[in-house]
Every structure is written in structure tokens, then in C-alpha cells.
Backbone as CSV, one residue per row, in Angstrom:
resi,resn,N_x,N_y,N_z,CA_x,CA_y,CA_z,C_x,C_y,C_z
1,MET,0.968,-1.197,0.437,-0.200,-0.176,-0.124,1.081,1.526,-0.080
2,ASN,1.135,2.247,-1.014,1.588,3.191,-0.811,0.515,4.236,-0.467
3,ALA,1.173,5.004,0.555,0.792,6.238,0.532,1.279,7.478,0.347
4,GLN,0.164,8.603,0.046,0.270,9.618,-0.621,1.421,10.550,0.080
5,GLN,2.460,11.305,0.049,3.420,12.140,0.030,2.852,13.362,0.204
6,PRO,3.066,13.945,1.130,2.255,15.509,0.892,3.263,16.239,0.364
7,VAL,3.027,17.339,-0.723,3.732,18.234,-1.463,4.310,19.062,0.214
8,SER,5.581,19.421,-0.301,6.582,20.802,0.443,6.279,21.541,-0.037
9,ARG,6.048,22.550,0.939,6.115,23.818,0.495,7.128,24.373,-0.432
10,GLN,8.285,24.263,-0.422,9.275,24.852,-1.346,7.930,24.363,-2.867
11,LYS,7.805,22.723,-2.685,7.601,22.143,-4.369,6.008,23.173,-4.698
12,PHE,5.209,23.274,-3.616,4.451,24.297,-4.007,4.620,25.812,-4.428
13,LEU,5.748,26.338,-3.845,5.818,27.583,-4.082,6.425,27.852,-5.917
14,ASP,7.319,26.619,-6.019,7.714,26.699,-6.961,6.828,26.614,-7.959
15,VAL,5.825,25.940,-7.923,4.852,25.377,-8.920,3.867,26.603,-8.904
16,LEU,3.661,27.456,-7.972,2.450,28.382,-7.879,3.984,30.193,-8.382
17,ILE,5.156,29.896,-8.555,5.301,31.281,-9.038,5.710,30.179,-10.659
18,GLY,5.988,29.712,-11.217,5.770,28.692,-12.506,4.477,28.973,-13.001
19,VAL,3.263,28.951,-12.269,1.883,29.060,-13.020,1.791,30.777,-13.359
20,GLY,2.526,32.111,-12.172,2.120,33.046,-12.004,3.324,33.728,-13.624
21,LEU,3.973,33.193,-13.310,5.573,33.798,-14.270,4.941,33.006,-16.032
22,ALA,4.016,31.833,-15.978,3.672,31.660,-17.194,2.548,32.472,-17.572
23,ALA,1.432,32.777,-16.635,0.324,33.815,-16.725,0.790,35.295,-17.155
24,TRP,2.202,35.959,-16.956,2.346,36.905,-16.810,2.870,37.156,-18.242
25,ALA,3.556,36.044,-18.359,4.185,36.096,-19.957,3.093,35.967,-21.194
26,ALA,2.090,35.093,-20.737,1.192,35.526,-21.853,0.559,36.840,-22.080
27,ALA,0.006,37.191,-20.890,-0.700,38.648,-20.881,0.514,39.992,-21.558
28,PHE,2.237,39.579,-21.523,3.017,40.437,-21.600,2.943,40.109,-23.412
29,VAL,3.245,38.702,-23.763,3.401,38.458,-24.928,1.839,38.325,-25.995
30,ALA,1.104,38.362,-25.432,-0.499,38.442,-26.128,-0.598,39.481,-27.045
31,PRO,-0.542,40.768,-26.257,-0.866,42.290,-27.068,0.371,42.533,-28.225
32,VAL,1.837,41.685,-27.355,2.699,42.301,-28.965,2.429,41.916,-30.014
33,LEU,1.952,40.361,-29.863,1.404,39.045,-31.155,0.669,40.108,-31.949
34,THR,-0.036,40.404,-31.528,-1.716,41.529,-31.980,-0.977,42.467,-33.066
35,TYR,0.189,42.992,-32.037,0.574,44.511,-32.840,1.432,43.949,-33.874
36,VAL,2.124,42.954,-33.899,3.054,42.198,-34.734,2.710,41.774,-36.104
37,TRP,1.445,40.648,-35.950,1.153,40.514,-37.198,-0.623,40.894,-37.064
38,PRO,-0.988,41.834,-38.258,-1.952,42.912,-38.655,-3.607,42.018,-38.252
39,SER,-4.639,42.576,-38.254,-5.615,42.361,-38.332,-5.942,41.473,-40.039
40,GLN,-6.638,40.201,-40.577,-6.830,39.852,-41.030,-8.064,41.431,-42.121
41,ARG,-7.309,40.800,-43.228,-8.214,41.526,-43.976,-10.125,40.968,-44.262
42,ARG,-10.363,41.861,-44.089,-12.106,42.483,-44.082,-12.262,42.800,-45.322
43,GLY,-12.528,42.318,-46.232,-13.381,42.294,-47.617,-14.269,42.937,-47.616
44,PRO,-14.997,43.838,-48.435,-16.052,44.339,-48.905,-16.958,43.321,-48.641
45,GLY,-18.679,42.984,-48.526,-19.767,41.976,-48.871,-20.175,42.266,-50.323
46,THR,-20.958,42.230,-50.744,-21.405,42.271,-51.938,-22.859,42.919,-52.363
47,GLN,-22.934,44.176,-51.064,-24.071,44.878,-51.118,-24.040,46.200,-51.240
48,THR,-25.383,47.049,-51.842,-25.212,48.306,-51.991,-25.723,49.212,-50.501
49,ALA,-25.317,50.518,-50.987,-25.654,51.019,-49.912,-26.154,52.924,-50.156
50,SER,-27.161,53.491,-49.632,-26.842,54.520,-50.012,-25.930,55.880,-48.659
51,ALA,-25.181,56.550,-49.617,-24.739,57.608,-48.850,-25.128,58.760,-48.778
52,GLY,-26.285,58.838,-49.502,-26.766,60.405,-49.409,-26.725,60.946,-50.727
53,LYS,-27.610,61.912,-50.450,-27.851,63.070,-52.140,-26.257,63.674,-52.199
54,VAL,-25.902,64.117,-53.557,-25.003,64.442,-53.890,-24.712,65.933,-53.345
55,ASN,-26.069,66.705,-53.070,-25.614,67.699,-52.513,-26.052,68.118,-50.923
56,GLU,-25.815,67.052,-50.373,-25.155,67.271,-48.985,-23.959,66.872,-48.793
57,PHE,-23.663,66.785,-49.871,-21.740,66.285,-49.476,-20.867,67.596,-50.159
58,VAL,-20.403,68.526,-49.485,-19.072,69.644,-50.312,-17.916,69.170,-50.218
59,GLU,-16.871,69.575,-51.022,-15.440,69.162,-51.188,-14.550,68.438,-49.923
60,TRP,-14.297,68.042,-49.787,-13.278,67.041,-49.066,-14.069,67.068,-47.695
61,GLN,-15.511,66.107,-48.032,-16.438,66.126,-46.788,-16.455,64.857,-47.147
62,THR,-16.868,63.969,-46.003,-16.777,62.766,-45.825,-17.659,61.988,-44.881
63,LYS,-18.330,60.689,-44.947,-19.234,60.435,-44.584,-19.210,58.147,-44.214
64,VAL,-19.018,58.446,-42.958,-19.229,56.832,-42.942,-20.778,55.949,-43.227
65,VAL,-20.516,55.159,-43.776,-21.959,54.207,-44.353,-21.540,52.676,-43.718
66,ALA,-22.695,51.895,-43.423,-22.578,50.453,-43.843,-23.147,49.874,-44.676
67,VAL,-21.946,49.370,-45.169,-22.302,48.527,-46.546,-22.188,46.861,-46.007
68,GLY,-23.400,46.076,-45.794,-23.510,45.003,-45.550,-23.463,44.855,-43.753
69,SER,-22.675,44.412,-43.374,-22.080,44.987,-41.572,-20.567,45.288,-41.820
70,HIS,-20.389,46.112,-43.247,-18.861,46.187,-43.143,-19.247,48.422,-43.286
71,PRO,-18.197,48.887,-41.942,-18.080,50.384,-42.200,-17.653,50.815,-43.157
72,VAL,-17.787,51.906,-44.064,-17.105,52.327,-45.308,-17.182,53.581,-45.381
73,ILE,-16.105,54.449,-45.321,-15.893,55.845,-45.335,-15.910,56.858,-47.103
74,VAL,-16.892,57.188,-47.079,-17.088,58.163,-48.528,-16.518,59.065,-48.131
75,VAL,-15.805,59.724,-49.433,-14.988,60.584,-49.438,-15.226,61.946,-50.491
76,ARG,-16.223,62.653,-50.955,-15.666,64.088,-52.075,-14.644,64.441,-52.425
77,THR,-14.163,64.273,-53.531,-12.987,64.882,-53.749,-13.082,65.828,-55.295
78,PRO,-12.369,66.663,-55.422,-12.631,67.337,-56.158,-12.872,66.548,-58.206
79,GLN,-12.067,65.917,-57.747,-12.547,64.691,-59.210,-13.774,63.963,-58.889
80,GLY,-14.673,63.603,-57.679,-15.607,63.118,-57.564,-15.645,61.854,-56.210
81,PHE,-16.302,60.870,-55.689,-16.694,60.457,-54.729,-15.361,58.857,-55.143
82,ARG,-15.239,58.877,-53.414,-14.231,57.414,-53.100,-15.066,57.365,-52.451
83,ALA,-14.390,55.890,-51.932,-15.117,55.243,-51.082,-14.155,54.097,-50.721
84,TYR,-13.731,53.351,-48.858,-12.823,52.426,-48.614,-13.150,52.444,-47.784
85,SER,-12.825,50.922,-47.053,-13.006,50.300,-46.177,-12.496,51.491,-44.724
86,ALA,-13.330,51.689,-43.668,-13.359,52.166,-42.656,-12.480,51.178,-41.351
87,ILE,-12.020,50.200,-41.898,-11.430,49.513,-41.288,-10.016,49.388,-41.163
88,CYS,-9.249,49.741,-40.349,-7.805,49.801,-40.721,-7.221,48.849,-41.000
89,THR,-6.193,48.857,-41.837,-5.509,47.008,-41.972,-4.397,47.286,-41.116
90,HIS,-4.520,47.359,-40.444,-3.238,47.020,-39.307,-4.163,46.205,-37.905
91,LEU,-4.812,47.170,-37.218,-5.070,46.258,-36.120,-6.747,46.308,-35.884
92,GLY,-7.332,46.776,-36.886,-8.968,47.118,-37.279,-9.571,48.217,-36.564
93,CYS,-9.158,49.470,-36.375,-9.194,50.115,-35.660,-10.405,51.281,-36.748
94,ILE,-11.479,51.938,-36.271,-12.240,52.633,-37.674,-11.619,53.872,-37.964
95,VAL,-11.111,53.829,-39.223,-10.584,55.114,-39.512,-11.922,56.236,-39.653
96,GLY,-11.026,58.004,-39.761,-11.563,58.957,-39.978,-10.829,59.668,-40.951
97,TRP,-11.967,61.100,-40.765,-11.093,61.696,-41.985,-10.288,62.669,-41.424
98,ASP,-8.827,63.449,-41.420,-8.283,64.285,-40.691,-8.234,65.171,-42.324
99,VAL,-9.399,66.276,-41.855,-9.761,67.401,-42.336,-8.491,68.482,-43.002
100,VAL,-7.383,68.161,-41.917,-5.798,69.679,-42.462,-5.154,68.879,-43.495
101,ARG,-5.650,67.480,-42.967,-4.321,66.598,-43.905,-5.109,65.828,-45.314
102,HIS,-6.286,66.346,-45.182,-6.901,65.664,-46.228,-6.334,64.074,-46.798
103,GLN,-6.698,63.727,-45.530,-6.134,61.999,-45.840,-7.016,61.159,-44.472
104,ILE,-7.456,59.549,-44.684,-7.782,59.260,-43.761,-7.052,58.901,-42.842
105,ALA,-7.405,58.794,-41.698,-6.723,58.069,-40.583,-7.009,57.399,-39.473
106,CYS,-5.902,57.015,-39.153,-6.333,56.072,-37.911,-6.132,56.278,-36.560
107,PRO,-6.907,56.672,-35.334,-6.759,57.465,-34.416,-6.236,56.024,-33.331
108,CYS,-6.041,55.295,-33.461,-5.331,53.488,-32.578,-3.954,54.277,-32.695
109,HIS,-3.090,54.089,-34.128,-1.277,53.579,-33.921,-1.067,55.193,-34.479
110,ALA,-1.641,56.261,-34.966,-1.416,57.603,-36.132,-0.881,56.992,-37.441
111,GLY,-1.982,56.012,-38.090,-1.473,55.685,-39.018,-2.267,56.683,-40.305
112,TYR,-1.638,56.991,-41.571,-2.482,57.867,-42.378,-2.992,56.708,-43.688
113,PHE,-3.533,57.578,-44.304,-3.703,57.062,-45.826,-4.084,57.976,-46.832
114,ASP,-3.333,57.532,-48.028,-4.374,58.880,-48.857,-5.086,58.703,-49.142
115,ILE,-5.733,59.819,-50.287,-6.772,59.979,-51.162,-7.442,58.399,-51.945
116,ASN,-5.784,57.837,-52.167,-6.689,56.008,-52.982,-6.038,55.539,-52.097
117,GLY,-6.389,55.598,-50.402,-6.286,54.583,-49.599,-5.009,53.713,-49.302
118,ARG,-4.084,53.838,-50.117,-2.612,53.221,-49.900,-2.264,54.189,-48.626
119,PRO,-1.111,53.420,-47.631,-0.875,53.471,-46.457,0.320,55.100,-46.658
120,VAL,-0.010,55.808,-46.059,1.587,56.931,-46.033,2.305,57.325,-44.579
121,ALA,1.539,56.675,-43.768,2.628,57.362,-42.514,1.822,55.851,-41.735
122,GLY,2.841,55.714,-40.162,1.868,54.530,-39.260,2.218,53.567,-39.866
123,PRO,2.132,52.375,-38.946,2.069,50.836,-39.084,1.358,50.146,-40.684
124,PRO,-0.084,50.724,-40.472,-0.727,49.964,-41.267,0.086,49.460,-42.495
125,PRO,-0.033,48.025,-42.779,0.339,47.281,-43.784,0.040,47.147,-45.440
126,ARG,-0.967,47.299,-45.054,-1.756,47.450,-46.652,-2.840,48.664,-46.963
127,PRO,-2.837,48.399,-48.666,-4.164,49.662,-48.779,-5.595,49.289,-47.528
128,LEU,-6.417,50.662,-47.760,-7.152,49.828,-47.549,-8.326,49.520,-49.031
129,ALA,-9.315,48.437,-48.549,-9.902,47.921,-49.691,-10.680,48.961,-49.998
130,GLU,-10.895,49.106,-51.291,-11.927,49.558,-52.385,-13.115,49.816,-52.613
131,TYR,-14.005,50.787,-52.487,-15.689,50.120,-52.820,-15.608,50.691,-53.878
132,GLY,-16.774,50.383,-54.875,-17.473,51.196,-55.876,-18.613,52.149,-55.469
133,ILE,-18.254,53.288,-56.421,-19.355,54.093,-56.238,-20.094,54.308,-57.288
134,ALA,-21.421,54.883,-57.393,-21.928,55.272,-58.159,-23.220,56.230,-57.910
135,VAL,-23.297,57.382,-59.189,-24.436,58.264,-58.544,-25.681,57.721,-59.820
136,VAL,-26.577,57.747,-58.860,-28.149,57.489,-59.399,-28.998,58.417,-58.696
137,LYS,-29.079,59.194,-60.132,-30.593,59.924,-59.631,-30.123,61.061,-58.561
138,GLY,-28.985,61.723,-58.457,-28.167,62.234,-57.285,-28.467,61.685,-56.384
139,GLU,-28.162,60.560,-55.803,-27.704,60.021,-54.835,-26.398,58.877,-55.026
140,VAL,-25.732,59.127,-54.062,-24.137,58.239,-54.252,-24.559,57.026,-53.723
141,LEU,-24.569,55.617,-53.834,-24.256,54.910,-53.656,-23.146,54.258,-54.097
142,VAL,-23.103,53.265,-52.250,-21.874,52.846,-52.286,-21.912,51.386,-52.426
143,LYS,-21.392,50.445,-53.308,-21.080,49.029,-53.601,-19.879,48.054,-53.190
144,SER,-20.031,47.242,-52.757,-18.492,46.572,-52.673,-18.065,46.216,-54.290
145,THR,-16.715,45.903,-54.505,-16.308,45.399,-55.683,-16.039,44.099,-56.206
């Protein structure tokens, strides 16, 4: 008959410290890995949404609309309308418009995209996904491409 020996204090503390260090390492490493490996591309769906009437937009004004379940930023430029995914290609934050720079800005890590959706500053690794624009009877329609 084998009797179990009680766990020594030192063995218990060794296990407790090991578990604590493993938890601390996981809590430290997870955000670092999230930063190093950017979010997956969340491409557009196959739907169309109205961004409003043409006369509701002034030049360099933007509006964020939902196309399916995806936010899309619509910009009126001197050449017409442009639409891009409003989800940053770095960590998936929602982008906005920087009126002074005339660029799409990600507030999370100071990322900027030019009017063509290409990253020009900060950590975004890829351009924003572009959406199609059509003006039909004075209404701005955004559709996935």
C-alpha cells in the first residue's frame, strides 16, 4: 500500500511561481503578437448602400456608411467620390477623416492613408479595400467590388 506524501512547501511555491510567471508571460506576449501580426483583411461584402444625396456633400467632406456589416468611409474629392473600408489594415480600428491633411486617419496608432487608400504614415501594412461608387439620380451609392 502506497501512501501519498504531502507536497512540500518549496514544491508548492515553485509550482505557484511557475504558474504566475506563465500567466504574466502570456499577458505580455499576447498584445505584442497582436501588434506584430495585423488583423486579417476584412473585405467588402456584395451589397449596396446609399451614402446620401450628392448635394449633401461639400468638397473634402466624408461620411461613414454601412455596406452590409462593414463600415465604409465615403469622401467627396474635387474629381468625384471615393469609398474605402473604414477598417484600418493594421489592427482593425475604425478610421476617420483628417480635415487638415486631407487624408484618412487611424486614431489607434497614428496611421494615415492617402486619397487612394494607400498607407503613407504609421504601421498600416496594406491599403484600405476600395468600394465602388455610383451616382444615380443625385444619390451616392456605395457598392462592394
